[in-house]
N, C-alpha and C positions, 0 to 999 in steps of 0.2 A: 621437895626438893633432897631430902636424904635418895630418893628412888633416882632423879636426875643424877646425883653426884654417883650413884652407884654404876647407874649405864655408862656414863661417861667414863671413869675406872678401869669400867670391863673392856670398853670400844678403844680405850687407850691401850690396853695390856695387849688385846688382842690383834691390833695392827701392828705393834713392833713393841720388842722389849729393850729399847735403846736407852740409854744413860739420859738422855735428854725428856723422852717422855716420863721415865719414873720420877725425873727431878721437876716435872709440872704435876705430877701425883701428889709427891711430897709438898711441893708449895700451896698446892688446893688444903692438903690436909693440916697445914699449921693451925688453920682456925676452925672450929666446930659447928659455925652459924652462917657462914658470911656464903651470900649468893653466888653462882657463878659469874651471874651479870654483873657483879660490881668489880670484876677484873675489866668488863669493857666501858660499864657506865656507872660511874661513882657518884652520878646525882641522886642514887635512892636513897644517901644517907645511911646505908649499911655499913657495918664494920669492916674495915679494909683488910686485907691481907699482907703482911707485913712483904716487903723486899723493895729494893731498890729498882727506878723506872724502867732500866734496860732490860732486867732480868723480867719485870714485870710483861714486859712488850713481848719477849720473846716465848712468853708463855701464851699470852693472847693468840698471837700469831698459832702456836702448835695446837691449840684447842678450835680456833677457826677453822684451820685445816682438817681437824679431825669430824669436825660437824660438816665440812660441805661433804667431806667424803661419803657420807650419809645419803646424798642427795640423789635420787634416782638418774639410772643412766640414759641422756636422752639422744645419743646417736642411733640406735637400731630404731627406736620410736621414730625421729626423723625420717631416716631412711625410708623405714614404711609410709608416712604421711606422700614424700617424695614420690615413692612408686604410683599412689593414689592418685596425686594429682598427674603425673604423667599421664596415664590413663585416660583421666576424664580429659585431658585436654586433647590429648590424640583423638577422641570420640569427638571430640567439639571439631576438631580440624577436619575430621572426616565429613560430618555434616557439611561444614563451609564447603569443603571442594565438592562435595557431591551439587549443590546447588550452582557453582561456576560450571562445571563440567555440562549442567542441564542447557548451557546455551553457548557449547562447544559442539563442535564437528564430532561424529561419531569416530574416527580416529584419534583425536586427541584423548577423546574421554576411553577408548580403550586402551590407550597406552600408559595413563595416568592408573588406572585400574589396576593394569598389570603389574606398577610400580609400588602398588600399596598394598599388594597381596602379601609379601613377607612382614610388615607390618601391624596389618591385621591381623593375623596370627598371632604375632607375639602379644598384642593387644589382648588378644584373646585367652592365650596363655595365663598373663597376669593377672589378667581379670578373674577367673577362674580361682586360682591361687588365691587372691585376695578376697573373695565370697566364699572361700574354703569350700568350692564345689569341683575342686579337682580330685578325683576320686580314687585315681590311681595310674599305674607306668600305661598302660592300653591306651588313657585317654591323652598323656603327655607324650606318648609313641605318635600319635595321629596326629599332632601338632610339629612335633619336631620333626619328624620325617617327611612332610607333607612337602609337594614338589616345589610350591614356592618358597618356601621359608627358609630364610638365610638369618635370622637373627642372632646366631649364636655366641657372637661375642656380646649382645646384650642381655642376653639368659644367664650365660656364664659369670658376668658381673654382678647380676643379681639372685646368682643360686644359694644363699646364703638365705633369703627369703622363703625358701623352702624345706620342708620337714626332713628329719634324717634319712628317712625311708626314699622319698622321691629323689633327694639328691643323688641316692646311688644309681636310680636306673636312669636319671635325668643328666649326670655328668655325663654315662657312658653312652647315653644317644647324643649329646652334644659331641661327644670324641669320633662318634665315628661317622658324622654328620661333616662335623669343622676339622678333625685330624689336628686340634691344639695341642700339643704335647705338655701344655702347662697343666691338663687335664688327668691323666695316669699318673703325672707325678703327685697328685693331690690325691686320687683316687685308685689307683690300681689294687693297691693292698686290699680296701675296701671290697672291691669286686669278686678276689677270690676269696678272701676271709668270708664274705656273706654270700657267696654265690647262690647258695639253695634259696636264697632272698631275693634275690634279682627276679624279676618278671620273666617268664619262658621267651617273648621277643629280646629282651636284654642279652639273656642268656645266646643266645644264637646269635645277637651283633656282636659279642666281646669275642667269641671263636673267628669270628671274620676281622676283628681288628687286630688278633692276635696273629693269625695268618699275613697279615695286611705288613706287619713288623717283620716278619721273617725275610732275611736278603736274599736274593737271587742267588744258588750254589749253596745255601746253607742245608744243613741236615734237617730238611722240614719235618720228618718224623720224631726225630730229638728234639729240636723245639717245640713242638708242640706236647710232646711229653712231658717235657720242663715244667710247661705251664698246668697240664693236668694233674699234674703232682701237686700244685699249689692248692687243689680241689679237694677239702676234707669229706671223707665219707662218698669216693665215686661211685655212681651208680649205672646200672643199665639204662637208664632214662636219660643220666647224663651222654652215654655215650652214641645211643640215637639222636639225643639233638646235636651233640658235635657232628654228626653225617649229614644229617641233615641243614648244618649251616656250611659246611667247608663238601659238599658232594661232588663238586667239580675236580676236588682234589683226595679223591677217599682213598685212590688205589697208594696215596703218599702219605697217608695217618698211619699210626704204629698199629701192628697188627695186634699185638698183646694186649691193649685195653680193656678187652673184656673181660681177662683173667683177673683182675683188680675190681671189677663190677659184680656191684651184690643187686638182688638174685641173679642167676643165671639169665641171659638172654630166651626171649619167646621163640616159636618157629619163625612167626611174620618178621620177629626184630632180625634176625639171621639172615632171613631170605632177601629184605632190604638191605641190608649190608652188604652181603655176599653182590647180589644186582648192582649196586652202586659202584663197588671196586672194579667190578668186572669191566663197566662201562666209560668209567673216569678218564682211563688212558686215551680215547677216542672223542672225547665229549667237543675236542677242538677241531676235530677234522670231518664231524659229519654231522649236518645241524639239526637234523631229527634224531640223532644221538641226543645233544643237549635237552632239546625240546621233552625229550622223552625223560630225561633225568629228574626236570623241573617238574614234571607233572608226578614223577614216583613221588617225590618230596611232598608236592602238596596233598596228595593223596594220603601221606604218611601221616601229617597234620592234620586231615581232616578226620581220620579214623584211629586218632589217638594211639598209633602204635607204641609211641614212648612210654606211654604208660600200659602197657601189657604187661602180663604176669606171667609167667612160663606155668604158673599150676593151673587148670582148668577144672575149678569145683562147681561152677552151677551152669553147667554149659557156655559156650561161646556165643559172645556179645556178636551183634550185626556188623557192629566196626570190622572186627578182628576178620568175618566171611569176605564183608564187603572188600576189606583191603586186598585180602589172597584173590578173589576174584578178579578186581582191576589191576594187579601185579599180573595176572596171567596173560591179561589182555594187552597191555602195555608190552611186557617181552615179547608175545607175538608178534607185533607191530613192529619192534625194531630188529627182531630176527628176517621179519620180511624186509625189510630196508636194506638190509646188508648183503641181501642177493645179489648176486651179479657184480659185487665190488671187490676186487681183490687184496686191497689194504683193508678189508673187514672180513678178509674169509675166517681169520682166529677167532673173531669176535664170534663171527655167525656159530662156529660150534661151539664155543662156550656157553653162549644162550641157548642152544640145543640141548644142552646139558643140563642148566639150571631149568628150563623148561620142565623136562621130565621131572625132577624135583618137586618144582610149584605144583606141578599135575598129581603126583603122588598126592601133595600134602592136602591138596583140594578135596581128593575121592577121600582123605582119611577125615577131614572136617566132616564131608556130607554124611559118612559111615556111624556118627556120633554126636551132630550135632542136634541140640535141642535151639533154635535161635530164640535169643530172649531182644525184643524190641525194646529199646530204649532212646 
């Protein structure tokens, strides 16, 4: 009983140091042996603590309030159970619908299947989360960015069920797809503060979201620079990711971003950025140019250009050589596509100039390369 009294006293003092709670403690301390239960049930025959009934009633109410406050929170658990049953009933619903569809015409069956794609993806996402099989942002992105997925508001309503790391990437994926303005209000500071904790997929999407918010007629370079400044420890990898994301507006990006990045750009990174800046002003005027730029971005991702180092200590990797060779071939094709087109004459001369630089670099690579197959 002394231990119970001690715990209750500590709980009372911890909850608040109000006059009412201190009064209750003094009330309990008047007798040395009475049980706390004697306040609630006097049929035990124990010694009563002195006090008028009205005062005792107030003390009883306060004690019960304190005791009730120690009960576990049920709302989060309730929400978890609700999601669990939503998933189970949804799966049951699909089984029933599948049985019905088996007797329907082919056209009707296909229409029902199309309508259920989004809901099925949602169920898959929540089931993976519920069973702790949601391993990373790449897995989340595959579902949320799927063509048939549209349950963005439902996922947003249940985002508290995901871990902190998952919420960081998931919120950005949801914002990219839905444009819900409530999402950046809650998470934009987190995206930039923890930029290097974002998956590289969501890093690229962040810059596309940034570009989407810039008003027509605004200083695009300045607006991007202001957001770049929010990223701590800007690196050359971050710079390449930015160009991969906004390749169609490469010529509008600030030219001095490389000055603040560490380490220095590698030769492949320099050529990649220079080529994109050269092509992007013509991106909308020639379909082949846009296709060539998309190919260059894909090649840069496949060959890990963003992760290159300017220092070559153990020989060039196969990725580095493969990129410079693919860049050469792509630029040659674009140069040929410009021939005979007056509006692209200036671009053709620029491409001829960068081709010469690419050829020189390619010969330099061949002269001292020990190809490292990885």
